[in-house]
C-alpha positions in Angstrom: 26.4 44.1 11.5 25.6 40.4 10.7 25.0 38.3 13.9 26.2 34.7 13.9 23.5 32.3 13.4 23.7 30.0 16.6 24.8 26.5 16.6 21.5 24.9 17.3 19.6 26.8 14.2 22.9 25.4 12.1 22.0 21.9 13.4 18.4 22.6 12.6 18.7 23.7 9.0 21.0 20.6 8.4 18.8 18.5 9.6 15.7 20.0 7.7 18.1 19.8 4.8 18.6 15.8 5.6 14.8 15.3 5.8 14.3 17.0 2.4 16.6 14.6 0.6 15.2 11.5 2.6 11.9 12.7 1.2 13.2 13.2 -2.3 15.1 9.5 -2.0 11.5 8.3 -1.0 9.8 10.0 -4.0 12.5 8.9 -6.4 12.2 5.2 -5.4 8.6 4.9 -5.7 8.4 6.6 -8.9 11.4 5.3 -10.6 9.9 1.6 -11.0 6.9 2.6 -13.0 8.5 1.4 -16.1 8.4 -2.3 -14.8 5.1 -2.1 -13.1 2.3 -2.8 -15.4 -0.9 -1.1 -15.3 -2.6 -2.5 -11.8 -6.1 -3.5 -11.0 -7.2 -0.2 -9.7 -5.3 2.2 -11.4 -7.6 2.1 -14.7 -10.9 3.3 -12.9 -9.0 5.7 -10.5 -7.7 7.7 -13.4 -10.8 7.1 -15.8 -12.6 8.5 -13.2 -10.3 11.1 -12.0 -10.0 12.4 -15.8 -14.0 12.8 -16.0 -14.1 14.9 -12.4 -11.6 17.4 -13.8 -12.9 17.4 -17.4 -16.5 16.8 -17.3 -17.4 17.9 -14.0 -19.1 14.4 -13.9 -19.1 12.0 -11.0 -20.6 8.8 -12.3 -17.5 6.9 -12.1 -15.7 4.8 -9.6 -17.2 7.2 -6.6 -16.8 4.2 -3.8 -13.0 5.0 -3.8 -13.8 8.6 -2.8 -12.6 11.4 -5.1 -9.5 12.8 -3.5 -6.8 10.4 -5.0 -8.4 10.5 -8.3 -8.1 14.4 -8.7 -4.4 14.3 -7.5 -3.6 11.8 -9.6 -5.0 13.2 -12.9 -4.2 16.9 -12.1 -1.5 16.6 -14.7 -3.4 14.2 -17.1 -6.1 17.0 -17.2 -3.7 19.4 -19.2 -2.6 16.6 -21.4 -5.6 16.9 -24.0 -6.1 13.6 -23.8 -8.5 11.2 -25.8 -11.7 10.1 -24.0 -14.5 7.9 -25.1 -17.4 9.5 -26.5 -20.1 10.8 -24.4 -22.6 8.9 -26.2 -20.8 5.3 -25.4 -23.5 3.1 -23.7 -21.0 2.4 -21.2 -20.6 5.5 -20.2 -24.0 6.5 -20.1 -24.6 3.1 -17.8 -21.4 4.2 -15.4 -19.8 1.0 -16.3 -16.4 2.1 -15.2 -14.2 -0.9 -16.2 -15.4 -0.6 -19.6 -15.3 3.0 -20.0 -11.5 2.9 -18.7 -10.5 -0.2 -21.2 -11.7 1.6 -23.8 -9.7 5.1 -22.3 -6.4 3.1 -21.8 -6.2 0.9 -24.8 -8.5 2.3 -27.8 -8.4 6.0 -28.0 -4.1 6.4 -28.9 -3.4 7.5 -25.4 0.2 7.0 -24.1 -0.5 4.9 -21.4 3.2 4.5 -20.0 3.1 8.7 -19.8 -0.3 8.4 -18.1 0.8 6.3 -15.4 3.8 7.8 -14.7 2.8 11.5 -14.4 -0.2 10.3 -12.1 2.1 7.9 -9.9 4.5 10.9 -9.6 1.5 12.9 -8.3 0.6 10.0 -5.6 4.2 9.7 -4.5 4.0 13.3 -3.2 1.4 12.1 -0.5 3.5 9.2 0.2 6.5 11.8 0.8 3.8 13.8 3.0 3.1 10.7 5.2 6.7 9.8 5.8 7.2 13.5 6.9 4.6 13.3 9.6 6.1 10.1 10.4 9.4 11.9 11.1 7.4 14.8 12.8 5.5 12.7 15.1 8.6 10.5 16.1 10.8 13.4 16.8 8.1 15.3 18.7 7.4 12.4 21.1 11.0 10.7 21.4 13.8 13.0 20.1 15.6 13.9 17.4 17.3 10.4 17.2 13.6 8.6 17.3 13.0 10.9 14.4 15.9 9.8 12.3 15.3 6.2 12.8 11.2 6.4 12.1 12.4 8.4 9.0 14.5 5.7 8.0 11.9 2.9 8.4 9.3 5.1 6.6 11.9 6.1 3.8 12.6 2.3 3.1 9.3 0.7 3.5 8.4 -2.0 0.9 4.8 -1.2 2.3 4.9 2.9 1.9 7.0 2.6 -1.5 4.5 0.0 -3.0 1.5 2.2 -2.6 3.1 5.3 -2.9 4.1 4.4 -6.4 0.7 3.5 -7.6 -2.2 5.9 -8.7 -4.5 4.7 -6.1 -5.9 6.1 -2.9 -4.5 4.1 -0.2 -1.6 6.2 0.3 -3.7 9.2 0.3 -6.4 8.0 2.5 -3.5 7.6 5.0 -1.8 11.3 4.6 -5.3 12.8 4.8 -6.3 10.9 8.1 -2.9 11.1 9.7 -3.0 14.6 8.5 -6.3 15.5 10.0 -5.8 14.0 13.2 -2.6 16.1 13.5 -4.2 19.2 12.8 -7.3 18.6 15.1 -4.8 18.0 18.1 -3.2 20.9 17.6 -6.5 22.9 17.3 -7.6 21.4 20.7 -4.6 22.7 22.2 -4.1 26.1 20.6 -6.9 27.7 18.7 -6.4 30.3 16.2 -7.9 31.3 12.8 -4.9 29.5 10.8 -5.4 26.2 12.6 -8.8 26.2 12.8 -8.8 26.5 9.0 -6.1 24.1 8.3 -8.1 21.0 10.7 -11.2 22.2 8.7 -9.7 21.8 5.1 -7.8 18.3 6.5 -10.9 16.8 7.7 -12.7 17.4 4.5 -9.7 15.9 2.6 -10.0 13.0 4.8 -13.5 12.4 4.0 -12.8 13.1 0.0 -9.9 10.6 0.5 -11.7 7.6 0.8 -14.8 6.4 2.5 -12.8 4.5 5.5 -12.0 8.4 5.9 -15.0 8.7 8.2 -12.7 6.9 10.9 -11.4 10.2 12.0 -15.1 11.3 13.7 -14.6 8.7 16.6 -11.3 9.1 17.1 -11.9 12.9 17.4 -14.6 12.4 19.8 -12.2 10.5 22.3 -9.7 13.2 21.6 -12.1 15.6 22.7 -12.8 13.8 25.7 -9.0 13.1 26.9 -8.2 17.0 26.1 -10.9 17.9 28.5 -9.9 15.4 31.3 -6.2 16.7 30.8 -4.9 19.5 33.1 -3.6 21.7 30.6 -5.3 24.8 29.1 -7.0 25.2 26.3 -5.5 28.2 24.8 -8.0 30.3 22.4 -6.0 32.9 20.3 -8.7 34.6 18.2 -7.4 38.0 18.7 -7.6 38.3 22.5 -5.7 35.4 24.1 -8.1 33.1 26.8 -6.8 30.4 28.7 -9.6 27.9 29.6 -8.8 25.3 32.4 -12.2 24.5 33.5 -12.9 20.9 32.1 -16.3 22.2 31.4 -15.4 25.4 29.8 -12.8 23.3 27.6 -15.9 20.8 26.6 -17.7 23.2 25.4 -15.2 25.1 23.9 -13.9 21.9 21.8 -17.4 21.2 20.5 -17.7 24.8 19.1 -14.5 24.4 17.0 -15.2 21.0 16.1 -18.9 22.1 14.8 -17.0 24.7 12.8 -14.8 22.2 11.7 -17.6 20.1 10.6 -19.0 22.9 8.5 -15.7 23.8 6.9 -15.4 19.5 6.1 -18.5 19.7 4.6 -17.7 22.9 2.1 -14.8 20.8 1.2 -16.8 17.6 0.8 -19.1 19.3 -1.5 -16.3 21.2 -3.2 -14.7 17.8 -4.3 -18.2 17.2 -6.2 -18.6 20.5 -7.7 -21.1 22.0 -4.9 -23.9 19.8 -7.0 -25.9 17.1 -5.8 -26.5 14.9 -8.8 -23.5 12.5 -9.7 -24.1 12.8 -13.5 -23.3 16.5 -15.2 -26.7 17.0 -17.2 -25.3 19.6 -19.0 -22.3 17.5 -20.8 -23.8 13.9 -21.3 -26.8 11.6 -20.3 -27.0 9.0 -17.8 -29.0 6.0 -16.9 -27.5 5.8 -13.3 -24.5 4.1 -11.6 -23.5 0.5 -12.4 -25.6 -0.6 -9.6 -29.1 1.0 -8.9 -29.4 2.9 -5.7 -31.8 -0.1 -4.7 -29.3 -2.7 -5.1 -26.6 -0.8 -2.8 -29.1 0.0 -0.4 -29.9 -3.7 -0.1 -33.5 -3.4 -1.3 -33.2 -6.0 -3.7 -30.1 -8.7 -4.7 -27.6 -7.9 -6.9 -28.2 -8.8 -10.8 -26.6 -11.7 -12.2 -25.5 -11.2 -15.5 -26.1 -14.6 -16.9 -26.9 -18.1 -15.6 -23.9 -20.7 -16.0 -23.9 -24.4 -14.9 -21.1 -23.3 -12.7 -23.7 -21.6 -10.4 -24.3 -24.8 -8.4 -20.7 -25.2 -7.5 -21.1 -21.4 -5.5 -22.1 -21.2 -1.9 -25.6 -20.0 -1.8 -25.8 -16.3 -1.1 -27.7 -14.7 1.7 -30.9 -13.5 1.3 -31.0 -9.4 1.2 -30.9 -8.0 4.4 -30.9 -4.1 5.3 -28.8 -2.7 7.9 -29.4 0.2 9.8 -26.7 2.1 7.7 -28.8 1.7 4.6 -31.6 3.6 6.2 -29.4 6.3 7.3 -27.9 6.7 4.1 -31.4 6.7 2.2 -32.7 9.4 4.6 -29.4 11.7 3.9 -29.7 10.9 0.3 -33.7 11.9 0.2 -32.9 15.4 2.1 -29.9 15.8 -0.2 -27.5 16.6 2.6 -24.2 15.3 0.8 -23.4 14.9 -2.7 -25.0 11.9 -4.5 -22.4 10.4 -5.7 -20.5 10.1 -2.6 -23.6 8.8 -0.9 -23.7 6.1 -3.6 -20.2 5.4 -3.4 -20.7 5.2 0.7 -23.5 2.8 0.4 -21.9 0.3 -2.3 -18.8 0.3 -0.2 -20.6 -0.8 3.1 -22.7 -3.4 0.9 -19.8 -5.0 -0.9 -17.1 -4.7 2.2 -19.3 -7.8 3.9 -19.0 -10.4 1.2 -15.7 -10.4 -1.0 -14.1 -13.4 -2.4 -10.6 -13.8 -0.3 -7.9 -16.0 0.2 -5.7 -16.8 3.2 -2.8 -19.2 3.2 -4.3 -21.9 0.9 -8.0 -21.3 2.1 -11.1 -19.4 0.2 -13.5 -17.2 1.8 -16.3 -14.8 1.3 -16.5 -13.3 4.5 -12.9 -13.1 5.6 -10.9 -14.1 9.0 -10.0 -12.3 11.8 -6.2 -13.4 11.2 -5.8 -12.2 8.0 -4.5 -8.5 8.3 -2.2 -9.6 11.4 -1.0 -12.2 9.1 -0.5 -10.0 6.5 1.3 -7.4 8.7 3.7 -10.2 9.7 4.3 -11.7 6.4 4.9 -8.2 4.5 6.8 -6.7 7.2 10.7 -6.8 7.2 12.0 -9.0 10.0 14.2 -6.0 11.3 11.2 -3.4 11.5 9.1 -6.2 13.6 12.2 -6.6 15.7 12.5 -2.7 16.3 8.6 -2.5 17.0 9.0 -5.2 19.7 12.2 -3.2 20.8 10.3 -0.2 20.8 7.4 -1.2 22.6 9.5 -2.7 25.5 11.4 0.7 25.6 8.1 2.1 26.3 6.6 -0.5 29.0 9.9 -0.6 30.9 12.1 2.3 30.5 9.6 5.3 30.1 7.5 4.1 33.1 6.7 6.7 35.7 7.7 5.4 39.3 5.3 7.1 41.9 4.7 5.3 44.8 1.0 4.2 45.0 0.2 6.8 42.1 -0.5 5.8 38.3 -0.1 8.7 36.0 -0.9 8.9 32.3 2.8 9.3 30.6 3.6 12.0 28.8 4.1 10.3 25.6 0.9 8.6 25.4 -1.0 12.1 25.8 1.3 13.6 23.3 0.9 11.3 21.0 -2.7 10.1 21.6 -3.6 11.0 17.9 -1.4 8.1 16.3 -2.1 5.9 19.5 -6.1 5.8 19.2 -6.0 5.7 15.5 -3.6 2.6 15.9 -6.0 1.0 18.0 -9.0 1.5 16.6 -8.1 1.0 13.4 -6.7 -2.2 14.0 -10.1 -3.2 16.1 -11.8 -2.5 12.9 -9.2 -4.3 10.6 -9.8 -7.8 12.6 -13.2 -7.4 12.5 -13.2 -6.6 8.5 -14.8 -9.0 6.0 -13.3 -7.1 3.1 -9.9 -9.4 3.3 -8.6 -8.7 -0.4 -5.1 -6.8 0.2 -2.6 -5.8 2.6 -3.2 -2.1 1.8 -6.0 -2.1 3.6 -4.0 -1.7 6.9 -1.3 0.6 5.1 -2.4 3.7 7.4 -0.9 1.8 10.5 2.4 1.8 9.3 3.4 5.2 10.1 2.2 4.4 13.7 4.3 1.4 13.5 7.2 2.8 12.7 6.9 5.8 15.4 6.3 2.9 18.1 9.5 1.2 16.5 11.5 4.5 16.9 11.0 4.6 20.6 13.6 2.0 20.5 16.2 4.9 20.7 15.1 4.8 24.5 17.6 1.8 25.1 20.4 4.3 24.3 21.3 4.5 27.7 25.2 3.7 29.6 26.8 1.4 29.7 25.6 -0.1 26.7 24.8 3.0 24.5 27.7 2.3 21.6 26.4 -1.2 21.7 22.8 -0.8 21.2 23.3 2.1 18.8 25.3 -0.3 16.5 22.3 -2.2 16.9 19.7 0.1 15.9 21.7 0.9 13.1 22.2 -2.7 11.7 18.4 -3.2 12.1 17.7 0.0 10.0 20.3 -1.3 7.7 18.6 -4.7 7.3 15.5 -3.1 6.8 16.8 -1.1 3.9 18.3 -3.8 2.5 15.4 -6.1 2.2 13.7 -2.9 0.7 16.2 -2.6 -2.0 16.4 -6.2 -2.8 12.8 -5.9 -3.0 12.7 -3.7 -6.1 11.3 -2.8 -8.6 8.2 -5.3 -7.1 7.8 -3.6 -3.7 4.0 -4.7 -4.3 5.1 -8.5 -4.4 7.5 -8.1 -1.0 7.4 -10.8 1.6 9.6 -11.1 4.4 12.7 -13.4 3.7 11.8 -15.7 7.0 8.8 -17.2 4.4 11.1 -17.5 1.6 10.8 -13.9 0.1 8.4 -12.6 -2.9 8.8 -16.3 -4.9 6.7 -17.8 -2.3 4.3 -15.1 -1.5 1.7 -16.6 -3.4 1.4 -19.4 -1.2 0.0 -17.1 2.0 -1.9 -13.8 0.2 -2.7 -12.8 -3.5 -4.7 -10.4 -5.0 -3.2 -6.5 -4.0 -0.8 -8.1 -1.5 1.2 -9.9 -3.9 -0.5 -9.9 -7.5 -2.3 -6.8 -9.0 -1.7 -7.7 -12.3 1.4 -5.4 -12.6 3.5 -8.4 -14.4 3.2 -7.6 -18.1 6.1 -5.4 -18.8 8.4 -8.0 -17.4 6.5 -10.8 -19.8 6.9 -8.9 -22.7 10.5 -8.7 -22.4 10.2 -12.6 -21.1 8.8 -13.3 -24.7 11.3 -11.3 -26.5 14.0 -13.1 -25.0 12.7 -16.2 -25.7 11.8 -15.8 -29.1 15.6 -14.4 -29.8 16.9 -17.7 -27.8 15.1 -19.7 -30.9 12.6 -21.0 -28.3 9.3 -21.4 -30.3 7.0 -23.3 -27.6 3.8 -22.0 -27.1 2.9 -19.7 -24.1 -0.9 -20.0 -22.7 -1.5 -17.1 -20.5 -4.2 -16.5 -17.8 -4.2 -13.3 -16.5 -5.6 -11.2 -13.8 -5.7 -7.5 -13.7 -6.5 -4.4 -15.9 -3.5 -4.4 -18.2 -3.8 -5.3 -21.9 -2.0 -8.1 -23.0 -4.0 -7.8 -26.2 -2.7 -3.9 -26.6 0.9 -4.9 -25.9 0.7 -7.6 -28.9 1.8 -10.3 -26.3 2.1 -13.9 -28.7 0.0 -15.9 -26.1 -3.3 -17.7 -26.1 -5.3 -16.7 -23.2 -7.3 -19.4 -21.1 -9.2 -19.0 -17.9 -9.1 -15.7 -17.8 -12.3 -14.5 -19.7 -13.6 -11.9 -16.5 -10.1 -10.1 -17.2 -10.8 -10.0 -21.4 -13.7 -8.3 -22.7 -12.4 -9.0 -26.6 -13.2 -11.3 -28.6 -11.7 -15.1 -28.3 -12.4 -18.9 -28.8 -13.8 -21.1 -26.2 -12.6 -23.5 -25.0 -8.8 -22.4 -25.6 -6.9 -25.0 -27.5 -4.4 -26.2 -25.1 -1.3 -28.1 -25.8 2.4 -28.3 -24.4 4.2 -25.4 -23.8 4.3 -22.9 -21.4 2.0 -21.8 -18.9 2.3 -18.2 -17.2 -0.5 -17.8 -14.9 -1.5 -14.9 -12.5 -0.9 -15.9 -9.1 -4.3 -14.5 -8.0 -5.9 -16.9 -10.8 -3.7 -20.0 -9.8 -5.4 -20.0 -6.3 -9.0 -19.2 -7.8 -9.8 -16.3 -5.6 -12.5 -15.0 -8.0 -13.0 -18.0 -10.5 -16.6 -19.5 -10.4 -15.0 -23.2 -10.4 -12.7 -21.9 -7.0 -11.4 -24.1 -4.6 -10.5 -27.7 -4.4 -11.2 -29.9 -7.5 -14.2 -32.7 -5.9 -16.8 -35.0 -6.9 -19.0 -32.5 -7.7 -16.9 -30.6 -10.1 -15.3 -33.7 -11.8 -19.4 -34.7 -12.1 -20.5 -31.6 -14.1 -16.8 -31.4 -15.8 -17.6 -34.8 -17.6 -21.2 -33.9 -18.1 -20.4 -30.6 -19.8 -17.8 -33.1 -21.9 -20.5 -35.7 -22.7 -22.9 -32.8 -23.6 -20.4 -30.9 -26.0 -19.9 -34.1 -28.1 -23.5 -34.8 -28.5 -24.9 -34.2 -32.4 -27.1 -31.1 -30.9 -23.9 -29.5 -29.8 -21.8 -30.2 -33.0 -24.6 -28.7 -35.3 -26.9 -26.5 -33.2 -29.9 -25.6 -35.0 -32.2 -23.6 -32.8 -31.0 -19.9 -30.8 -31.6 -22.1 -27.5 -28.7 -24.6 -28.6 -26.8 -22.4 -29.8 -26.6 -20.2 -26.6 -26.3 -24.0 -24.7 -23.4 -24.8 -26.8 -21.8 -21.3 -26.1 -22.4 -21.2 -22.5 -21.0 -25.2 -22.3 -17.9 -24.2 -23.9 -17.1 -21.2 -21.4 -18.1 -23.1 -18.5 -15.6 -26.0 -19.9 -12.7 -23.6 -20.2 -13.2 -22.5 -16.7 -13.5 -26.0 -15.2 -10.4 -27.3 -17.3 -8.2 -24.2 -16.0 -9.7 -25.1 -12.2 -8.6 -28.8 -13.1 -5.2 -27.5 -14.1 -4.5 -25.5 -11.5 -5.2 -27.8 -8.9 -2.9 -30.3 -11.0 -0.1 -27.8 -10.5 -0.7 -27.0 -7.0 2.1 -28.7 -5.5 4.6 -28.0 -8.5 7.2 -25.4 -7.8 7.1 -22.4 -11.1 10.2 -22.2 -12.8 10.1 -18.6 -12.5 8.1 -16.1 -11.1 7.6 -13.0 -13.8 7.2 -9.5 -12.7 6.3 -10.3 -9.4 3.1 -12.1 -10.1 3.3 -14.3 -13.0 4.0 -17.9 -12.5 5.6 -20.0 -15.0 5.0 -23.7 -15.7 6.1 -25.9 -18.7 3.9 -28.9 -19.8 4.1 -31.5 -22.0 1.2 -33.1 -24.1 1.2 -36.4 -21.8 1.0 -34.0 -18.7 -1.7 -31.9 -20.1 -3.7 -34.6 -21.1 -3.2 -36.1 -17.2 -4.4 -32.8 -16.2 -7.2 -32.4 -18.2 -8.8 -35.9 -19.2 -7.4 -38.4 -17.0 -10.0 -39.7 -14.2 -9.4 -37.8 -11.2 -8.8 -39.6 -7.9 -11.5 -37.3 -5.6 -11.0 -38.5 -2.0 
């Protein structure tokens, strides 16, 4: 006899099927834009490092961004039989990941488009897991309707789609930290062998995902305290089931469980580095160390400057090297070999360089960041509909779900059940506003799932007598959110709210990985083909920021003002004439230029001084090695200053168009170019 399936189980099956379809849709949307997305700035180093982890068991390349994301992304590449640079390459020996990566991508005959697609497909799976976690948490806290709303917001999130479709570490870190906190929270309520193993694995993967994964440590400590203060018993089910109710017993047991989790996490962490202390594999290839020495990353000595240039005088004076307490801790752990060397070096490198990094916000440049950077980035790069739903959800929690007991304040059930997400959201945001590393909106990516869960609480307003009206409003909000996301395709990375003019005006507010991460070359290639087909013979001058290669794509352009992203042979200064000027937004606002910032009297005087020096007989006919070196340096400095002068000249001009979500196109005549480069500048 076959028993009928109860309706509730039928509904659950249908719900799971719909969730699966939604996750598949997210994965497809994230991956399908890959042909239009060129190589972004971090993908070269991630994939080069990850490939060397799998094939050489060597971890000298790029350990500062974790280990897990690179391994996930390059898992299918390890079976592709790609051509890797020879192991006697001096750049490999010195762990110069950017130069090794450039050769791996563009000089070894590998199919870069296929490499990117396979890697991005893998990373998109972790994005889908993040979306699934968002749905699960929302449904468990606020019910099925809330789950559907959170699912829709996450599936069509431009932010989650942008980084779920790139072979980088941000979405992997998001998935792992939220997964680890979820696993630990389950363990702290009912401890079983399976949950203990899952929590150990999840926490270890969180540490491997990115250096910022250690944020789970203080959150877990707070969860233990909260768990012990809560009256619900801690169930221990390792064979015989025991119920612990006394706070002291719960605390001791929770600490014992977390000790086991910590030990298991260490095993996972060591496994990620092949259970070997040394970062390099001495059996496979020689090594001269990491690309910065231990003394540099531990702040024992200053960062070495590759060359001296006349432009150094334009930069703010660097602060003297100052060691922090964390430097001593890392050094002690290294000396006692408690953790893998590559992991410790990466942690030290991240800590050091997160304190001083050029950044841009709304027309201003800084090397130490702004407290308002991430809050403003969140507002600018979240859809208006999602922001409204977030405020509606918060209002619902504050006013509708409030417990009303005379003279008694109680902890609301959703606050306790959602403690991992709530604490993560609060602590991460406290860390973000204090962060000096203001180079990308992606660094607050982990807060988006918690925000969508908060927004899903909007369903609490679905109460008579306006249930239908409110329901229509929520559906409309979700549709508007999805509509903005679809309009942003394929350049989710460049998305900006329609309230500030959308993607075409995004560079006025943020650049780098928030807008221009070097993704625009495939569209530029098509633009150049269309221009040629139309009979337009005007020259094209390109100032490119990113890790893609105009050389490998054989683009018919003249490069200028971007030598930091071009290691090939070129003429300095570039011979600039009338034509089209295609400028990466990050270069246009001069974030990383030695001549960055508004044109001023100091730059004008240095510019004219270099021009006079290059007109001198010694420069035209150099005889000594010192004169030749001086001429070469002056030519390079002149090009950078000319680019800075030109970008300042174009500051208030609207581009003809924005190619690939990142490249600004201007057209200049010879008269305009003459004015921009040589007319005396009216410096106020």
